[in-house]
C-alpha positions, 0 to 999 in steps of 0.5 A, spaced: 599 709 820 603 715 816 608 718 820 610 725 819 618 726 816 622 732 818 620 736 812 613 735 813 614 738 820 618 744 818 612 745 813 607 745 818 611 749 822 612 754 817 604 754 815 603 755 823 607 761 823 604 764 817 597 763 819 599 767 826 602 772 822 596 773 817 591 773 823 595 778 828 599 782 823 603 786 825 607 781 830 614 780 833 618 774 833 617 773 840 609 774 840 609 768 834 614 764 839 609 764 844 603 763 840 605 757 836 609 754 842 615 754 837 622 756 840 624 763 838 630 760 834 626 756 830 621 762 829 626 766 827 629 761 822 622 760 819 620 768 819 627 769 815 624 763 810 618 767 809 621 774 808 626 770 803 619 768 799 616 775 800 610 772 803 611 777 809 615 783 810 619 787 816 614 793 818 618 797 823 619 796 831 616 796 837 619 798 844 620 792 849 620 793 857 628 794 858 630 791 852 632 792 845 626 794 840 623 788 837 622 787 830 615 787 827 613 783 821 606 783 817 603 779 811 605 781 804 598 781 801 601 783 794 606 777 795 601 772 791 594 770 790 590 764 792 584 761 789 578 757 793 573 753 789 567 751 792 563 746 788 556 744 791 550 741 788 547 747 785 553 752 784 560 753 783 563 759 787 570 761 786 574 767 790 581 770 789 584 772 795 591 776 796 596 773 801 592 776 807 586 772 805 582 778 803 577 777 797 579 780 790 574 777 785 568 773 785 565 768 780 559 764 780 556 758 775 550 755 777 549 748 776 542 746 773 539 739 775 543 733 771 549 738 770 553 733 775 557 729 770 565 731 771 566 734 765 560 739 766 563 740 773 570 741 770 567 746 765 564 750 770 570 751 775 575 752 769 570 758 767 569 761 774 577 761 775 578 764 769 573 769 770 576 771 777 583 771 775 581 776 769 577 780 774 583 781 779 588 782 773 593 778 776 599 775 773 599 767 772 606 767 776 603 770 782 597 765 783 600 760 788 595 755 787 588 753 787 584 749 793 578 745 790 573 743 795 568 738 792 562 734 796 563 727 799 569 723 800 576 725 797 583 722 796 587 729 797 594 725 795 591 723 789 586 728 787 581 723 786 573 724 788 572 717 791 565 717 793 560 723 792 553 720 793 549 726 791 552 725 784 553 718 784 561 719 783 565 714 784 573 714 783 573 721 779 580 723 777 578 730 778 584 734 779 587 730 773 581 733 769 582 740 772 589 740 770 588 739 763 584 746 763 588 750 769 595 751 769 596 753 777 597 748 782 591 744 784 589 741 791 583 737 793 579 736 799 572 737 801 567 742 804 567 740 811 575 740 812 575 747 808 569 750 812 573 748 819 579 751 817 576 757 815 572 758 822 579 756 825 583 761 822 578 767 821 571 765 824 568 762 831 573 757 832 579 761 832 582 761 839 578 754 841 582 747 841 575 743 840 570 746 835 565 743 830 563 746 824 556 744 821 555 745 814 548 745 812 547 745 805 544 740 800 549 736 803 550 736 811 556 734 815 561 736 820 568 739 820 572 737 826 577 741 830 580 737 835 586 739 840 587 745 836 588 742 829 583 740 823 581 732 824 581 728 818 581 721 821 585 715 818 582 716 811 581 723 811 573 721 812 572 724 818 566 728 819 560 724 815 555 726 820 550 727 815 550 720 813 549 717 821 542 715 822 537 719 826 531 716 824 531 708 824 527 706 818 526 713 816 527 717 809 531 714 804 538 717 803 542 718 797 547 714 800 543 708 800 541 708 807 535 710 811 534 715 816 540 719 815 541 726 818 541 729 811 534 727 809 531 731 815 536 737 815 539 738 808 536 743 803 532 737 800 530 734 807 527 741 809 523 741 802 520 734 804 519 737 811 515 743 808 511 738 803 509 733 808 506 739 812 503 743 807 503 739 800 500 745 796 504 751 800 506 757 796 513 757 800 514 750 796 518 751 789 519 744 787 526 743 784 529 749 786 532 749 793 534 756 794 528 759 792 524 754 797 529 756 803 529 763 801 521 763 801 521 759 808 526 765 811 521 770 809 515 767 811 518 766 818 520 773 818 513 775 816 510 770 822 507 765 817 505 759 821 507 754 816 514 757 815 515 757 823 513 750 824 517 747 818 523 751 821 522 749 828 521 741 826 527 742 822 531 745 828 528 739 832 532 734 828 538 738 827 538 739 835 538 732 836 543 730 831 548 736 834 546 734 841 550 727 839 556 731 837 556 735 843 556 729 848 561 725 844 566 730 842 565 735 848 567 741 843 567 749 846 563 751 840 559 749 834 558 753 828 552 753 824 555 754 817 553 754 809 548 757 805 542 754 809 544 756 815 546 763 813 539 764 810 535 761 816 539 765 820 537 767 828 530 763 828 534 757 826 539 758 831 534 759 837 530 753 835 536 749 835 539 751 841 533 750 845 533 743 842 540 741 843 538 743 851 533 738 851 537 732 848 545 734 850 548 732 857 548 737 862 556 738 863 558 738 856 552 742 854 555 747 859 561 748 856 559 749 849 556 755 845 552 754 838 553 760 834 552 762 826 558 763 822 561 770 822 565 769 816 562 774 811 565 771 805 564 764 802 567 760 808 568 754 803 572 758 798 576 761 804 578 754 807 580 752 800 584 757 799 588 756 805 589 749 802 592 752 796 597 756 801 599 750 805 600 746 798 605 752 796 609 752 803 610 745 802 612 746 795 617 751 797 620 746 802 621 740 796 624 745 792 629 747 797 630 740 799 632 738 792 635 745 789 630 744 783 627 750 780 620 752 777 613 750 780 610 743 781 603 742 783 603 737 789 596 735 793 596 739 799 
């Protein structure tokens, strides 16, 4: 098992202090110490480093009971820019953020069927990254990094997309390919981790030690927050819940197995649910996942009985799968995230809650609530941007340790 070095621990502490400042600006060093569990001396040192980097700024004082006024610090939003990239099966979405993680620019490239070859994906990402930088008018030196989320299993240290079953990718050196076109530091992970971090920082998992973020898109998975932090597993593969068996000898999954959760509650699985119920339904748009899910959402709102039944049947499968997560992990909150959950919204949530209540054990169920993601922007882009921020802070630590100048591009 890889052990953290003192430098790793310092980077993690620096990251945690900055995360708290972003979440609670303005704040005092005393409040940061209480929120992070670090000593006041350690916090003061880390705050000094972040002030030197111009990532935060002094913003005045607050009165303290019976003592000297406490100095307040806040994030310096203009101190840098971060880019988050959400590579999905049907689109590439990119957002550029300031250091307070406010969105400054967005761009999207649509991915047509058959465009999943690595070189085509790289071309889409390159175009969208160039677009957001141009829109925001940001100088290249201000871009601290680009976080890239790609579906499937990834090696975040080497920047390799090891296995993406929906695209039949095996050991694709994605960051090496991107670095030929993008000059900024690059950091790779997958949407499960990205969405979990976004919810932990700004969404429904904030303030909770144990949470599950269920991503519902073309692919399906679960980002895990355990013990107050992101859970990756020993090989950065935790959360592949979408490829656990829900129905024995069920539908063939693109991973090669049968009956996976994804084949019943992912966008393609929902289309199959509709096709089996009503093969000639006008709600079905063959070859167009987005149009079909949008039609189902509109149909439910209008009381269309076919749409209502498809969403209810989908929720039954989803609820059974989530009940397993509730029983095994005992989380405080389960968050339904990604574009399918956003489009189907409250009707899906209501049916899922009923289904989970039928299958989960009473004690873990009583401690849990299930909610839709409240994040108004793309949660995967937001989470990917935080990986770029983490990488930038790691790079700072390496530069301080070696005395080197210039910018490097290590994996986060």
